[in-house]
N, C-alpha and C positions, 0 to 999 in steps of 0.2 A: 373662132368658131370650134364647135366639140366634133372631135377624131369618137366616132362610138366602135370601132372596132378595137381601137387605144385606152379608151375610158368604158369598158363594157357595164361597170356600176355606177358611175355617174346618173345620179339621177336629175333629168333636166328643170328648168321651170317651167311654168302651165299657168295656163291663159284662158278666158272662156274663147268658144267658139265664134258665138254672138251674143246681141244684145239683150237681154232678159229685162222685163217690165213687171212690175207687182204696186198696190195701190194698198195700201190699209191704216189703222189710227195708231197716234202714240201714246203709249204705256201713259205715260207721265202729263203728258202735253192733253191727251184726247181729242188735238186735233188730225184731222185727215190728212195724207201727206203720201206721194206720188215717190217710187224708188226707180232706177233703172242702174243694173248691174251691166257693165262692158268691158269688151276685151281692152287690156292694157299695152304697153311696150315691154321687154323686158329690162330687171332692173330697176325695173319704177313703183315697185311696192302696191299696195292699198291708197288709193284717193279716194276723199270723198271732196266732189262739188256739189257746194249749194245753189240750184238752179233755180232759184229764187231770187237771187243775188246776182250784180257782178261786179266784174271785174276779177282779175287773180288776187284778189283777199278771198274769194268766195273756196279755194282750194285747201284744204285742211287735209294732212298727211296721215295718214295711220300710224302713227308714232308713243311712243312712251313718254317723250318729253313733253305730249302737245297735251296730256290728259290735264283738263282743269278741274273736273268737278268731277267722285263717286262718291253721292247721294243715292243707294238704292241702287245705281246706273253708272255704265263710264261716258263720262262729257269727255270729249276733243273740243280743243279750240287753239283757234293763232292769231298772229298780234294785230290784226284789225278787230277782232272782239267777236269774229263769227265761230260758232259752235255747232256740234251735232252730236246728239246725246243720244242712249241705249245703244250703243253699237257693237256691246260683247256678241250676242247671239248670231248677228251676220258675221263677225270677225272669227267665230267661233264655226260656222258652217263653211266660212272660206280655210281655213285653216284643216280643219276634217276635211276637206276634199283636195287637199292638195292645191290651193289655187296662189299664185306667185304673184301673178300681177292683177289688178282690176281698180277700174273708175266708177265711182258709186256715185250716179247724180242722184240728188233729192233734193223738192218744191218745201224742206222744211226743217226744221231746227231737232227733226227725232225722229230715229230708224223707226219703220212700222214696228208693232211688237208682231203681231200675222196671230200667230194662234197660244205665242208665247214659247216656243219654245225655236230649234235654229232648222227644222222639219222644211217649214217651207222654203227656206234658203237653201235646203240641201235640194229641194225637189227646183228650184228655179237655174240652180247649175247644173242639173242633167239635163232639164230641157233647153238649157242652151250652147250644152256640151260644151267640153274642152280639149283643149291643142295644146302639145310640147312646143316649146321654144328653142330655139336653137343657141342655147346660154345653160349652162351646169348650175342647178341650186345652189343658195351658199345657205349656210346653217348657222346657229350660235351655239359653241361646244361650251357648256358649262364643267371648268376645270378645277374649281371647287366648291365645298359646300358655302351657301349665302342662307341667312336666317333674319326674318323683322318678327317685330311681336313679340310675345310672352308665351310662357309657356301656357296660359289659357287660351290665348289667341292670337295664332301667328297663322306664317306660311314659309317654304324654304324651299330651295334649289338645291339640288346634291347633281355630281357627275354621273353620268348611268349612261349605258347604252341604251337607245334609244328613246324616245317620247313617251312617258308615263307621267299619270297623275292617280294622286289618292288624296283622301277627302275623309274630315272629321265632322259631322255637326251633329249639334247637341240641345233644340229645342224643346222648353215645358210646355209638351205636350204628346196623348201617346199618340197619337193621327202617326205624328213625325218621331221624334223621343232620338236617342243616339242612334246615331249609324256610321258606318263605315263602309266606302270603296276605292278599289284600285280600277284602275282605267289603263289601258296599253294601246296611245295610238297608233293603230297600224288601218293601215287602208281596210276600208271594208266598214271597219270595225265602228266607226263614230256615226254613220248613217243607221245601224242596229243599235249601238248599243247608250248612246249618249244622245244621238239629235232629235231625238223627238222626248226628250224631257222639260218639258213644261216650269217658269216661274212661280213662285208659288208667293203667300202672303197671311195673314189671318185678321178676319175679319172686325176682328177688336181695334184695330189698326187704322183702319181704312179711312173714318174720318180724320185724323189725325194727321195722317200721308196728303189729304185733299186739305186740309186748309194748312200746309206749309206748301202748296200747289201742287203735287204729286200724285201717281195713278187716278189722274181723272179720264183718261180712258181704258184704266182695268174693269173685266169684269170674269164672269166664269168661264166666258171664250175664250180667256188669253193668258188666265191665269188660275191653278191650284190656290184656292181657298177653303181655310181651316178654320173650322165656328168650333173653338172647347179641343174635343178628341174624334172631330166629324169632320171628313172631310164632303165640303158641300157638292164639289161638280157631281152634275150626273155620268156616271159609269164608273168613277172612282180615279184611281191611278193608271197611271200607263206601263210603268214599272212600279215592284212590291216596294223598292227604295228612289221612287222619280226623286224623291227632294234628294239626296247626297248628288244623283248624277248631274244634276240642273247645277248643281255649285260648280262641277267637275266642268258641265260646257262653259258658263261662265270664268271658270281660271284657264281654259282651253281658248275662249275669247281674248281673254285680259295680256292673255302671255303674247296671243299673234302681235300685240302692240310691241312688240320686241322691234319687231320689222323683218324677219326670217323667222322660220322653224327654230325651237330649240331642242338641242337633243341633251337630256339629263331628267331627270326627276323632279316634279313638284307634287310640293305637301302642304295642303292647307289643313288647318283643324279652327274650326268654329271664325274663320276669317268671312272677308267678300272682297271689295272689287279698292278701299281703299290700301288694303296690305299688299293686294296683286300688284297696283299702283307702285306701290315702295319697296316691295322687292325687287325690280325691274328697275329703278331709279338705284340701289344698293348695288345689283349686278353691276351696272353699267357703271356703278361709282370710281370700279377699280380695275385697270386694264388683266390686272392677274387673273379676275374672278371670272374669266370669258376670252374663247378666243372663235376667227372664224376658221368656217369647214367647207370645204364640196362636199356636198350629201350624198351619199352614197345607202344603193337597197339595204344593204347592213343595216344605216341609221332609221330607217323604219321601221325598223323591229325593235320593240325591247327587252331587255334582258330577262327582266321578269314578271309573270301575270300577261295575260290575253286579251282579260275582259272586265267588267267588273266583279267584285269577288265579296263576298260576305266580311270579312275579315282580312286588315293587313296584316302584313309582317312583324315579326316580332322586331326586328333592325327597322321599321318604320316606326315602330310605338316607341321606339327607346330617342328615337330623334322626336319626336312629340315631347317625352318626358323629361329629356334633359334640359 
């Protein structure tokens, strides 16, 4: 039991007050799916349950060592051969809302894409309400830099106070081009600065993706579509740098597969789901890379930056080019 008077700065675990339901279409499968986010007990983390299947084998914990595919989305599975795909936006919303424990019941193999962002899931969490639980939140503190990939495409985690994310993208399109962003994952900031950033793709790749069994549910209603140097969506972008913000959103969701919040700085450059998964494998491969810690209110404020910024600092750029 946590004594609040003796530990005034300890952050408690959180779950939903009540269950909340939604339906939607899978981005890659194109199938209609129903999803319920429900409260869960302390220290149980985030778990998916396939309600269209029976038995204990239908449960899949949202953990890094359950990732089985990273082609254009993150897919987790279990030893029974059951899987859940496109989990990153929902996980990002749970991390952004500081939800530690939740049960996600779903009657299909893919989380609905909704509008292509995490905002609808944030809305669902707010509608359900959030309660604190009588147990301290555990976090994973990065103790030394961990890096995967190359100078052209890679990702890293480094020790730092709080949780922050930086990303650099570079696409051969004037609509996207080369952009950089920094985000400090602080209370309320996720909803305003990151959650509404939508997934995006290029029109000339649609046929190829669908031939590969992907993007069958994609449309202008759930993705930003780029043709040449133009954004086809009516109304344009939600943020002037929506593309880099969405890459940060994906990274927040992918890294929540660590099983707890990560205290440290994430940096990605032209990377994606595969390298995010590889980064977690590398982090946990050596016990000297990380340690468990009880999260305090100070851990929820990063040491540099408070929101998306146009440029990363010089120290971070040096890490990219090292």
